[in-house]
C-alpha positions, 0 to 999 in steps of 0.5 A, a space after each residue: 499528467 504525463 510522465 515526465 512531469 509526474 517523475 520530476 514531482 516524485 523526485 523533487 518530493 523525494 518520493 522516488 530517486 533519493 529518499 529518506 529511508 537509510 540503506 542500512 534500515 532497508 538491510 534490516 528489514 529484509 533480515 527481519 522479514 526473513 524470520 518472520 518477525 511479526 512486524 516485519 511480515 505484514 501477514 504475508 504467506 510464503 509460497 517459495 523458498 527465500 533467503 537474504 540474497 533472493 530478497 535483496 535481488 527482488 527489491 533492487 529489481 522491483 523497487 529500484 534500491 541501489 545494487 551494490 552488495 557492499 553499500 550497506 550505509 547512506 541514501 538509498 534509492 527508489 526507481 521513479 520509472 517503477 514506481 510510475 509503471 506501477 501507478 499504471 497497474 494500479 490505476 488500471 485495476 481500480 478504474 476497471 472495478 470502478 466502471 463495473 460498479 464493483 466493491 473496493 475497500 480501501 485501508 491503511 497502515 500509514 495515516 500520516 502520508 498515504 491517508 489523503 491518497 486513499 481518501 481521494 481516490 476512493 472519493 473518485 471510485 465511488 463518484 464513478 460507480 464503485 461500491 466503497 467499503 464502509 460502516 457507520 459503526 467501528 469494528 472492535 479489535 480486541 487482540 490489539 486493543 481500540 477498533 477499526 474506524 472507517 474514515 472518509 471511505 478508508 479503513 484505520 486502526 484507532 488506539 487510544 484517541 490516535 490512528 497509529 502507524 502499524 505494519 500488523 495484519 490483524 487489522 485487515 484479518 479482524 475486518 474481513 472476519 467482521 464482513 464474513 459475519 455480518 454476510 457482507 459480499 467480499 470486496 472485489 479490490 483491496 487498495 492498501 498498504 502495509 499488513 493490510 495489504 498483506 493480510 488481503 493478500 494471503 486470504 486470496 483476495 485482488 489486492 493492489 498497494 503501495 509499499 516502501 523500500 523497507 517493505 519487503 513483505 509486499 513485494 514478495 507477495 507480488 513476485 509470488 502472485 498474490 498481490 497484483 501490483 505493488 507501487 514502490 514509493 516512500 510511504 511516508 513524506 508530507 501528504 501534499 507532495 503526493 498530489 501529482 501523484 493522485 492526480 496521475 492515478 484518477 487521469 490514468 484510472 478514468 476517474 473524475 478529479 478528486 482533489 487532495 486536501 
């Protein structure tokens, strides 16, 4: 798939361009991130000084938010070109690790949106030679309740019979601790979102992932050099709308096509 075709699909699906996440929500999340609020820090370790103006400028640069500082309510934007550029980098990382038989861990805090995306890419990576971090038994998560489960190659948090949308870092921290306890080698690459990605980057692991325009923590981690690539996109549209994105990533990664259910 070429970039022009993908760009049209992304904007038609409101994955980029004018997106559903409103401007006031984006600004609010920046402020809450800067106060270190638990649901908004994503487990990211700050190694530089950040204030509201510098985070706002970063989100304009990396995610493509509207640059007008006096625009506080209404429809905000995500840059289609920056999304596609980041997808190119994400695909290259996954393809390189897969072809060398490296270990990749896929995880998501967005089971209703990005889970099928991770599943399709993980399946294709495994077919090309990657070792996907899998486990037949769940991992208890006593701090939050429930447990961590691998569903078709992707890790999620299970709670009260469902897989909740979560920003928290504890699921990834607990999973990595469990791998170490069992003597399992750490992943060569983490492909994730939300606190799963932030916590992995804080451990110094090679990390790529996805973030919405109201997720400043991961873009800050990328700017600090802790995360290799963050793809700006709306991370909670109907999963079928991500089909062209998956096709593009698999093509650019040099992986066999996997259908998005």
